[in-house]
A tleap script that builds the chain and sets N, CA, C and O, in Angstrom:
source leaprc.protein.ff14SB
mol = sequence {
  NMET SER GLY LEU TYR ARG ARG LEU ASP GLU
  TRP THR ARG ALA ARG SER ARG LEU GLU TYR
  ALA LEU LEU ALA GLY VAL ILE THR ALA MET
  THR ALA LEU ALA VAL GLY ALA VAL LEU GLY
  GLU PRO THR ALA VAL GLU ALA VAL THR LEU
  GLY ALA THR MET THR VAL VAL TYR TYR ALA
  PHE ASP PRO ASN ARG THR CGLY
}
set mol.1.N position { 0.506 10.118 20.326 }
set mol.1.CA position { 0.591 9.144 19.265 }
set mol.1.C position { -0.708 9.107 18.443 }
set mol.1.O position { -0.674 8.937 17.224 }
set mol.2.N position { -1.847 9.269 19.124 }
set mol.2.CA position { -3.110 9.223 18.391 }
set mol.2.C position { -3.250 10.424 17.449 }
set mol.2.O position { -3.896 10.327 16.405 }
set mol.3.N position { -2.640 11.557 17.824 }
set mol.3.CA position { -2.665 12.731 16.947 }
set mol.3.C position { -1.913 12.480 15.656 }
set mol.3.O position { -2.354 12.887 14.581 }
set mol.4.N position { -0.773 11.808 15.764 }
set mol.4.CA position { 0.013 11.458 14.582 }
set mol.4.C position { -0.771 10.503 13.681 }
set mol.4.O position { -0.799 10.661 12.461 }
set mol.5.N position { -1.406 9.511 14.306 }
set mol.5.CA position { -2.208 8.558 13.532 }
set mol.5.C position { -3.346 9.291 12.818 }
set mol.5.O position { -3.611 9.034 11.644 }
set mol.6.N position { -4.008 10.186 13.516 }
set mol.6.CA position { -5.142 10.918 12.930 }
set mol.6.C position { -4.699 11.774 11.742 }
set mol.6.O position { -5.379 11.821 10.717 }
set mol.7.N position { -3.542 12.455 11.887 }
set mol.7.CA position { -3.035 13.273 10.778 }
set mol.7.C position { -2.657 12.413 9.583 }
set mol.7.O position { -2.956 12.770 8.444 }
set mol.8.N position { -2.003 11.283 9.830 }
set mol.8.CA position { -1.630 10.379 8.753 }
set mol.8.C position { -2.871 9.813 8.068 }
set mol.8.O position { -2.916 9.708 6.843 }
set mol.9.N position { -3.874 9.450 8.858 }
set mol.9.CA position { -5.120 8.924 8.308 }
set mol.9.C position { -5.816 9.970 7.439 }
set mol.9.O position { -6.291 9.650 6.349 }
set mol.10.N position { -5.880 11.198 7.903 }
set mol.10.CA position { -6.503 12.271 7.122 }
set mol.10.C position { -5.733 12.526 5.833 }
set mol.10.O position { -6.330 12.740 4.778 }
set mol.11.N position { -4.403 12.501 5.923 }
set mol.11.CA position { -3.584 12.731 4.732 }
set mol.11.C position { -3.809 11.640 3.698 }
set mol.11.O position { -3.959 11.940 2.514 }
set mol.12.N position { -3.836 10.375 4.120 }
set mol.12.CA position { -4.018 9.288 3.155 }
set mol.12.C position { -5.417 9.308 2.557 }
set mol.12.O position { -5.583 9.032 1.369 }
set mol.13.N position { -6.416 9.626 3.355 }
set mol.13.CA position { -7.789 9.656 2.837 }
set mol.13.C position { -8.028 10.838 1.899 }
set mol.13.O position { -8.979 10.827 1.117 }
set mol.14.N position { -7.173 11.852 1.972 }
set mol.14.CA position { -7.307 13.010 1.085 }
set mol.14.C position { -6.713 12.737 -0.301 }
set mol.14.O position { -6.888 13.545 -1.213 }
set mol.15.N position { -6.028 11.632 -0.467 }
set mol.15.CA position { -5.437 11.282 -1.772 }
set mol.15.C position { -6.547 10.887 -2.747 }
set mol.15.O position { -7.625 10.452 -2.343 }
set mol.16.N position { -6.260 11.049 -4.020 }
set mol.16.CA position { -7.206 10.610 -5.034 }
set mol.16.C position { -7.237 9.081 -5.055 }
set mol.16.O position { -6.410 8.423 -4.424 }
set mol.17.N position { -8.174 8.547 -5.767 }
set mol.17.CA position { -8.313 7.093 -5.864 }
set mol.17.C position { -7.038 6.445 -6.392 }
set mol.17.O position { -6.587 5.433 -5.856 }
set mol.18.N position { -6.457 7.023 -7.437 }
set mol.18.CA position { -5.237 6.475 -8.026 }
set mol.18.C position { -4.054 6.628 -7.077 }
set mol.18.O position { -3.279 5.688 -6.899 }
set mol.19.N position { -3.907 7.800 -6.469 }
set mol.19.CA position { -2.803 8.019 -5.534 }
set mol.19.C position { -2.866 7.050 -4.355 }
set mol.19.O position { -1.844 6.511 -3.929 }
set mol.20.N position { -4.068 6.834 -3.833 }
set mol.20.CA position { -4.246 5.920 -2.708 }
set mol.20.C position { -3.873 4.494 -3.122 }
set mol.20.O position { -3.191 3.786 -2.381 }
set mol.21.N position { -4.318 4.081 -4.294 }
set mol.21.CA position { -4.008 2.733 -4.775 }
set mol.21.C position { -2.510 2.562 -4.999 }
set mol.21.O position { -1.944 1.529 -4.642 }
set mol.22.N position { -1.867 3.560 -5.584 }
set mol.22.CA position { -0.414 3.483 -5.799 }
set mol.22.C position { 0.340 3.451 -4.478 }
set mol.22.O position { 1.308 2.704 -4.337 }
set mol.23.N position { -0.087 4.243 -3.521 }
set mol.23.CA position { 0.548 4.247 -2.210 }
set mol.23.C position { 0.419 2.875 -1.548 }
set mol.23.O position { 1.387 2.358 -0.989 }
set mol.24.N position { -0.760 2.294 -1.613 }
set mol.24.CA position { -0.961 0.962 -1.033 }
set mol.24.C position { -0.086 -0.075 -1.732 }
set mol.24.O position { 0.488 -0.943 -1.074 }
set mol.25.N position { 0.019 0.005 -3.044 }
set mol.25.CA position { 0.846 -0.937 -3.792 }
set mol.25.C position { 2.323 -0.808 -3.475 }
set mol.25.O position { 3.021 -1.812 -3.330 }
set mol.26.N position { 2.802 0.420 -3.367 }
set mol.26.CA position { 4.221 0.647 -3.058 }
set mol.26.C position { 4.543 0.159 -1.646 }
set mol.26.O position { 5.567 -0.491 -1.434 }
set mol.27.N position { 3.682 0.467 -0.689 }
set mol.27.CA position { 3.909 0.018 0.686 }
set mol.27.C position { 3.880 -1.507 0.754 }
set mol.27.O position { 4.695 -2.107 1.455 }
set mol.28.N position { 2.963 -2.134 0.044 }
set mol.28.CA position { 2.883 -3.590 0.024 }
set mol.28.C position { 4.144 -4.193 -0.569 }
set mol.28.O position { 4.697 -5.137 -0.006 }
set mol.29.N position { 4.607 -3.668 -1.690 }
set mol.29.CA position { 5.805 -4.196 -2.341 }
set mol.29.C position { 7.028 -4.026 -1.454 }
set mol.29.O position { 7.837 -4.947 -1.334 }
set mol.30.N position { 7.174 -2.861 -0.830 }
set mol.30.CA position { 8.324 -2.621 0.041 }
set mol.30.C position { 8.299 -3.541 1.258 }
set mol.30.O position { 9.339 -4.049 1.677 }
set mol.31.N position { 7.127 -3.752 1.817 }
set mol.31.CA position { 7.000 -4.635 2.970 }
set mol.31.C position { 7.323 -6.070 2.594 }
set mol.31.O position { 8.032 -6.760 3.326 }
set mol.32.N position { 6.808 -6.525 1.456 }
set mol.32.CA position { 7.096 -7.889 1.012 }
set mol.32.C position { 8.580 -8.077 0.748 }
set mol.32.O position { 9.140 -9.124 1.074 }
set mol.33.N position { 9.216 -7.087 0.166 }
set mol.33.CA position { 10.650 -7.159 -0.092 }
set mol.33.C position { 11.446 -7.172 1.213 }
set mol.33.O position { 12.410 -7.927 1.345 }
set mol.34.N position { 11.045 -6.340 2.177 }
set mol.34.CA position { 11.735 -6.289 3.469 }
set mol.34.C position { 11.590 -7.606 4.225 }
set mol.34.O position { 12.564 -8.105 4.790 }
set mol.35.N position { 10.396 -8.167 4.239 }
set mol.35.CA position { 10.180 -9.446 4.918 }
set mol.35.C position { 10.986 -10.542 4.241 }
set mol.35.O position { 11.579 -11.384 4.915 }
set mol.36.N position { 11.014 -10.537 2.929 }
set mol.36.CA position { 11.821 -11.519 2.204 }
set mol.36.C position { 13.295 -11.387 2.517 }
set mol.36.O position { 13.992 -12.393 2.646 }
set mol.37.N position { 13.779 -10.174 2.641 }
set mol.37.CA position { 15.196 -9.957 2.963 }
set mol.37.C position { 15.512 -10.427 4.376 }
set mol.37.O position { 16.563 -11.026 4.610 }
set mol.38.N position { 14.617 -10.164 5.316 }
set mol.38.CA position { 14.824 -10.594 6.699 }
set mol.38.C position { 14.833 -12.119 6.793 }
set mol.38.O position { 15.609 -12.694 7.556 }
set mol.39.N position { 13.984 -12.760 6.028 }
set mol.39.CA position { 13.910 -14.216 6.052 }
set mol.39.C position { 15.001 -14.865 5.207 }
set mol.39.O position { 15.112 -16.091 5.172 }
set mol.40.N position { 15.798 -14.061 4.534 }
set mol.40.CA position { 16.899 -14.592 3.744 }
set mol.40.C position { 16.531 -14.992 2.340 }
set mol.40.O position { 17.316 -15.643 1.650 }
set mol.41.N position { 15.343 -14.610 1.907 }
set mol.41.CA position { 14.903 -14.937 0.553 }
set mol.41.C position { 14.347 -13.690 -0.128 }
set mol.41.O position { 13.140 -13.599 -0.351 }
set mol.42.N position { 15.206 -12.730 -0.462 }
set mol.42.CA position { 14.685 -11.528 -1.127 }
set mol.42.C position { 14.147 -11.885 -2.511 }
set mol.42.O position { 14.890 -12.348 -3.376 }
set mol.43.N position { 12.884 -11.672 -2.703 }
set mol.43.CA position { 12.234 -12.046 -3.953 }
set mol.43.C position { 11.615 -10.806 -4.575 }
set mol.43.O position { 10.449 -10.495 -4.331 }
set mol.44.N position { 12.389 -10.110 -5.370 }
set mol.44.CA position { 11.947 -8.848 -5.951 }
set mol.44.C position { 10.772 -9.038 -6.909 }
set mol.44.O position { 9.851 -8.221 -6.925 }
set mol.45.N position { 10.794 -10.087 -7.692 }
set mol.45.CA position { 9.720 -10.311 -8.665 }
set mol.45.C position { 8.391 -10.516 -7.950 }
set mol.45.O position { 7.376 -9.939 -8.339 }
set mol.46.N position { 8.398 -11.338 -6.906 }
set mol.46.CA position { 7.168 -11.580 -6.155 }
set mol.46.C position { 6.682 -10.310 -5.449 }
set mol.46.O position { 5.480 -10.049 -5.394 }
set mol.47.N position { 7.618 -9.523 -4.910 }
set mol.47.CA position { 7.248 -8.287 -4.225 }
set mol.47.C position { 6.607 -7.295 -5.194 }
set mol.47.O position { 5.596 -6.672 -4.871 }
set mol.48.N position { 7.187 -7.153 -6.360 }
set mol.48.CA position { 6.639 -6.231 -7.359 }
set mol.48.C position { 5.279 -6.727 -7.852 }
set mol.48.O position { 4.356 -5.934 -8.038 }
set mol.49.N position { 5.159 -8.027 -8.061 }
set mol.49.CA position { 3.884 -8.597 -8.498 }
set mol.49.C position { 2.801 -8.384 -7.450 }
set mol.49.O position { 1.671 -8.029 -7.786 }
set mol.50.N position { 3.140 -8.599 -6.184 }
set mol.50.CA position { 2.178 -8.382 -5.108 }
set mol.50.C position { 1.785 -6.910 -5.019 }
set mol.50.O position { 0.610 -6.591 -4.839 }
set mol.51.N position { 2.762 -6.015 -5.145 }
set mol.51.CA position { 2.467 -4.584 -5.115 }
set mol.51.C position { 1.557 -4.156 -6.256 }
set mol.51.O position { 0.626 -3.375 -6.057 }
set mol.52.N position { 1.828 -4.670 -7.457 }
set mol.52.CA position { 0.983 -4.335 -8.612 }
set mol.52.C position { -0.436 -4.872 -8.426 }
set mol.52.O position { -1.412 -4.201 -8.761 }
set mol.53.N position { -0.539 -6.078 -7.892 }
set mol.53.CA position { -1.857 -6.671 -7.658 }
set mol.53.C position { -2.645 -5.859 -6.639 }
set mol.53.O position { -3.835 -5.607 -6.827 }
set mol.54.N position { -1.988 -5.455 -5.571 }
set mol.54.CA position { -2.675 -4.658 -4.550 }
set mol.54.C position { -3.089 -3.293 -5.094 }
set mol.54.O position { -4.136 -2.768 -4.717 }
set mol.55.N position { -2.284 -2.722 -5.968 }
set mol.55.CA position { -2.651 -1.450 -6.594 }
set mol.55.C position { -3.939 -1.604 -7.391 }
set mol.55.O position { -4.845 -0.777 -7.284 }
set mol.56.N position { -4.017 -2.651 -8.178 }
set mol.56.CA position { -5.224 -2.897 -8.984 }
set mol.56.C position { -6.432 -3.147 -8.092 }
set mol.56.O position { -7.512 -2.617 -8.353 }
set mol.57.N position { -6.264 -3.945 -7.046 }
set mol.57.CA position { -7.381 -4.256 -6.148 }
set mol.57.C position { -7.864 -2.993 -5.437 }
set mol.57.O position { -9.068 -2.743 -5.373 }
set mol.58.N position { -6.933 -2.192 -4.902 }
set mol.58.CA position { -7.334 -0.966 -4.213 }
set mol.58.C position { -7.984 0.024 -5.172 }
set mol.58.O position { -8.919 0.728 -4.791 }
set mol.59.N position { -7.508 0.086 -6.394 }
set mol.59.CA position { -8.134 0.994 -7.355 }
set mol.59.C position { -9.529 0.495 -7.730 }
set mol.59.O position { -10.468 1.286 -7.816 }
set mol.60.N position { -9.665 -0.802 -7.951 }
set mol.60.CA position { -10.949 -1.359 -8.386 }
set mol.60.C position { -12.020 -1.243 -7.306 }
set mol.60.O position { -13.171 -0.928 -7.610 }
set mol.61.N position { -11.657 -1.494 -6.055 }
set mol.61.CA position { -12.664 -1.520 -4.989 }
set mol.61.C position { -12.765 -0.228 -4.199 }
set mol.61.O position { -13.688 -0.072 -3.399 }
set mol.62.N position { -11.843 0.703 -4.400 }
set mol.62.CA position { -11.886 2.042 -3.818 }
set mol.62.C position { -12.333 2.039 -2.343 }
set mol.62.O position { -13.475 2.392 -2.050 }
set mol.63.N position { -11.448 1.645 -1.417 }
set mol.63.CA position { -11.848 1.553 -0.011 }
set mol.63.C position { -12.161 2.895 0.638 }
set mol.63.O position { -12.746 2.914 1.720 }
set mol.64.N position { -11.801 4.001 0.031 }
set mol.64.CA position { -12.086 5.310 0.596 }
set mol.64.C position { -13.437 5.868 0.171 }
set mol.64.O position { -13.835 6.946 0.612 }
set mol.65.N position { -14.140 5.138 -0.682 }
set mol.65.CA position { -15.450 5.604 -1.144 }
set mol.65.C position { -16.398 5.655 0.033 }
set mol.65.O position { -16.501 4.703 0.806 }
set mol.66.N position { -17.077 6.754 0.160 }
set mol.66.CA position { -18.054 6.883 1.239 }
set mol.66.C position { -19.438 6.615 0.696 }
set mol.66.O position { -19.800 7.057 -0.394 }
set mol.67.N position { -20.191 5.892 1.469 }
set mol.67.CA position { -21.576 5.646 1.066 }
set mol.67.C position { -21.833 4.343 0.483 }
set mol.67.O position { -22.969 4.045 0.114 }
savepdb mol mol.pdb
quit
């Protein structure tokens, strides 16, 4: 299992700044939508807004920057 995690981690860190931010935003939006659906309140607008916000935050602060 740790090998799979390591490969996934290396793959995500190899993405460009924009690709990483978009990936984080899409995963956030999908997760928010899934949680909303499970709780019986699917809120697509809020999920998309949260995903867009996370994309901007990840792009602005660049968590993969070394140094």
